[in-house]
C-alpha positions as CSV (number, residue, x, y, z in Angstrom):
1,Q,-30.6,4.5,-19.2
2,P,-32.4,6.3,-16.5
3,E,-32.4,10.2,-16.5
4,D,-33.2,12.7,-13.8
5,I,-34.7,15.9,-15.1
6,M,-35.0,19.0,-12.9
7,V,-37.2,21.9,-14.3
8,C,-35.8,25.0,-12.7
9,V,-38.1,28.1,-12.8
10,G,-36.5,31.5,-12.0
11,D,-39.3,33.8,-12.9
12,A,-42.9,34.6,-11.9
13,R,-45.6,32.2,-12.9
14,D,-47.3,34.8,-15.2
15,D,-44.1,35.0,-17.4
16,A,-44.9,33.8,-20.9
17,A,-41.8,31.5,-21.0
18,V,-42.6,29.9,-17.7
19,Q,-46.3,29.4,-18.6
20,A,-45.2,27.7,-21.9
21,T,-42.7,25.4,-20.0
22,M,-45.3,24.4,-17.5
23,R,-47.8,23.6,-20.3
24,Y,-45.1,21.6,-22.2
25,F,-44.3,19.2,-19.3
26,A,-47.9,19.0,-18.1
27,E,-48.6,17.5,-21.6
28,T,-45.4,15.5,-22.3
29,V,-44.5,14.1,-18.9
30,R,-47.3,11.4,-19.2
31,G,-45.2,9.8,-22.1
32,F,-42.1,9.4,-20.0
33,G,-40.7,5.9,-19.3
34,S,-37.7,5.5,-17.0
35,E,-37.1,9.3,-16.3
36,R,-37.6,11.0,-13.0
37,I,-39.0,14.5,-13.2
38,G,-38.8,17.4,-10.7
39,L,-39.8,21.0,-10.5
40,T,-38.1,23.7,-8.4
41,S,-39.0,27.4,-8.3
42,A,-37.1,30.4,-6.8
43,N,-38.1,29.5,-3.2
44,R,-39.7,26.0,-3.1
45,R,-39.3,22.4,-4.3
46,V,-42.5,22.0,-6.1
47,I,-42.1,18.5,-7.3
48,P,-39.3,16.3,-5.8
49,L,-37.9,13.9,-8.4
50,T,-40.6,11.3,-9.1
51,R,-41.8,8.8,-11.6
52,D,-45.4,9.5,-10.6
53,Y,-46.1,11.1,-14.0
54,Q,-49.9,11.6,-13.3
55,Y,-49.0,13.6,-10.1
56,A,-46.3,15.5,-11.8
57,A,-48.5,16.4,-14.8
58,A,-51.1,17.7,-12.3
59,R,-48.6,19.9,-10.6
60,F,-47.2,21.3,-13.8
61,A,-50.8,22.2,-14.7
62,D,-51.3,23.9,-11.4
63,Q,-49.2,27.0,-11.8
64,A,-50.7,28.6,-8.7
65,A,-48.4,26.3,-6.6
66,L,-45.2,27.5,-8.2
67,T,-44.0,30.0,-5.7
68,S,-44.7,31.5,-2.3
69,N,-44.7,35.2,-1.4
70,V,-41.6,35.7,0.8
71,S,-40.0,38.7,2.3
72,Y,-36.3,38.6,3.6
73,V,-34.0,40.6,5.8
74,D,-30.3,40.8,5.0
75,Y,-30.7,38.4,2.1
76,A,-31.3,38.9,-1.6
77,P,-31.8,35.8,-3.8
78,T,-29.8,35.7,-7.0
79,V,-29.9,33.4,-10.2
80,S,-26.9,31.5,-8.6
81,D,-29.0,30.8,-5.4
82,I,-31.9,29.6,-7.6
83,L,-29.7,27.3,-9.7
84,A,-28.0,25.9,-6.5
85,L,-31.5,25.1,-5.0
86,C,-32.4,23.3,-8.3
87,L,-29.1,21.4,-8.4
88,T,-29.4,20.3,-4.9
89,G,-32.7,18.6,-5.9
90,F,-30.7,15.7,-7.4
91,P,-29.7,12.9,-4.9
92,D,-26.1,12.9,-4.1
93,F,-25.9,16.2,-5.9
94,G,-22.2,16.7,-4.9
95,S,-20.9,13.9,-7.0
96,A,-21.6,12.1,-10.4
97,A,-24.3,9.6,-10.4
98,P,-25.1,6.4,-12.4
99,Q,-28.1,8.0,-14.1
100,R,-27.9,11.0,-16.5
101,R,-28.9,14.4,-15.1
102,S,-30.4,17.3,-16.9
103,L,-31.4,20.6,-15.5
104,I,-33.6,23.0,-17.6
105,Y,-33.6,26.5,-16.3
106,V,-36.3,29.0,-17.5
107,G,-36.0,32.7,-16.3
108,P,-33.9,35.7,-16.2
109,A,-30.2,35.6,-16.6
110,A,-29.8,38.0,-13.7
111,L,-32.1,39.4,-11.0
112,P,-32.2,43.2,-10.1
113,D,-29.2,44.3,-8.1
114,D,-29.6,44.3,-4.4
115,P,-26.9,45.3,-1.8
116,A,-28.0,42.5,0.5
117,P,-25.9,39.3,0.5
118,A,-26.6,36.2,-1.5
119,L,-25.8,32.6,-0.5
120,F,-24.0,31.1,-3.5
121,S,-21.5,32.5,-5.9
122,D,-21.4,31.8,-9.6
123,T,-18.1,29.9,-9.0
124,A,-19.8,27.6,-6.4
125,V,-22.7,26.9,-8.8
126,R,-20.3,26.0,-11.6
127,A,-18.6,23.6,-9.2
128,L,-22.0,22.0,-8.3
129,A,-22.9,21.4,-11.9
130,R,-19.4,20.0,-12.7
131,D,-19.1,17.8,-9.7
132,G,-22.5,16.5,-10.1
133,A,-22.1,15.9,-13.9
134,V,-25.3,17.9,-14.6
135,Q,-26.2,19.0,-18.2
136,V,-27.6,22.5,-17.8
137,N,-30.0,23.9,-20.4
138,A,-31.3,27.5,-20.4
139,I,-34.2,29.4,-21.8
140,S,-33.4,32.9,-20.4
141,T,-33.6,36.5,-21.0
142,G,-30.1,38.0,-21.5
143,A,-26.6,36.5,-21.3
144,G,-25.2,35.3,-18.0
145,L,-24.6,32.3,-15.8
146,P,-27.4,30.0,-17.1
147,A,-26.2,30.3,-20.7
148,E,-22.5,29.9,-19.7
149,L,-23.4,26.7,-17.7
150,A,-25.2,25.4,-20.7
151,E,-22.2,25.9,-23.0
152,A,-19.8,24.4,-20.4
153,T,-22.0,21.3,-19.7
154,G,-23.0,20.3,-23.3
155,G,-26.5,21.8,-22.9
156,R,-28.5,24.1,-25.1
157,A,-29.3,27.8,-24.4
158,Y,-32.0,29.8,-26.2
159,P,-33.6,33.3,-25.6
160,A,-36.9,33.3,-23.9
161,T,-38.5,35.2,-26.8
162,T,-38.4,32.1,-29.1
163,D,-40.9,29.3,-29.4
164,V,-40.4,27.9,-26.0
165,G,-42.2,24.6,-26.7
166,A,-40.1,23.9,-29.7
167,R,-36.9,24.8,-27.9
168,L,-37.8,22.5,-25.0
169,A,-38.3,19.7,-27.5
170,E,-34.8,20.4,-28.9
171,I,-33.4,20.3,-25.4
172,R,-35.0,17.0,-24.7
173,R,-33.6,15.5,-27.9
174,N,-30.1,16.7,-26.8
175,Q,-29.9,14.3,-23.8
176,P,-26.9,14.0,-21.6
177,P,-24.6,11.2,-22.8
178,P,-25.0,7.7,-21.1
179,V,-23.1,7.3,-17.9
180,P,-20.6,4.4,-18.0
181,A,-21.6,1.8,-15.4
182,A,-18.8,0.9,-13.0
183,D,-17.3,-2.5,-13.4
184,G,-20.2,-3.5,-15.7
185,A,-22.8,-2.8,-13.1
186,A,-26.2,-1.7,-14.3
187,A,-27.1,2.0,-13.8
188,Y,-29.7,2.4,-11.0
189,A,-31.5,5.4,-9.6
190,S,-33.2,5.0,-6.3
191,E,-36.5,6.6,-5.9
192,T,-35.7,8.1,-2.5
193,P,-32.5,9.9,-1.4
194,D,-30.5,8.2,1.3
195,P,-30.4,9.7,4.9
196,A,-27.2,11.5,4.3
197,V,-28.6,13.2,1.2
198,L,-31.8,14.1,3.0
199,A,-29.8,15.6,5.8
200,A,-27.9,17.8,3.3
201,L,-31.1,18.9,1.6
202,V,-32.7,19.8,5.0
203,A,-29.6,21.9,6.0
204,I,-29.6,23.8,2.7
205,A,-33.3,24.5,3.0
206,A,-32.8,25.7,6.6
207,V,-30.1,28.2,5.4
208,L,-32.4,29.4,2.6
209,L,-35.4,29.9,4.8
210,M,-33.5,31.4,7.7
211,P,-33.9,35.0,6.6
212,V,-37.7,34.8,6.1
213,V,-39.5,37.3,8.2
214,I,-43.0,37.4,6.4
215,R,-44.8,34.7,4.6
216,R,-48.2,35.6,3.2
């Protein structure tokens, strides 16, 4: 059955766990079959979900494209915001889909405290994962929302200090259960989101980018 996989990076590209994750998928994505793969960082959609494995492998290998330097006024991103941005990369992210969905988060369990407001609460992110039937997996430093979501959604959670490549292989073996097809219909994943989903994604991106004042 088709599966959508969103790799969600919440740390800098020079982090050892992030580097190991990027290398792992740059090497393994070429062997995928029916899966779609995507990559989202803290402030950009690096790879929208795709079956172009050659393109995806090249993007995973190019770690320089992972993030942009962004400064904000009256906004401080949190891990909840990063997870929400990753979850909204699934088409029709607000509801269950006919294909399996897996999110793999790599990064800190929490970002440094900042008095500025964030966009998403932990409760809102839990609702997104639940309503979208997304299996969340986490390789993170410390306990927090990523590991809690992994436990609640049937995923795996590991500390970032372990052998990241081996842990990613275990996560991939623990795939989400097959999604029953409605009325015997075959499961189908369109390659491109429909207009309503695109409009929702554009709206969320606009909210995320609204506080930007400096981009280097």
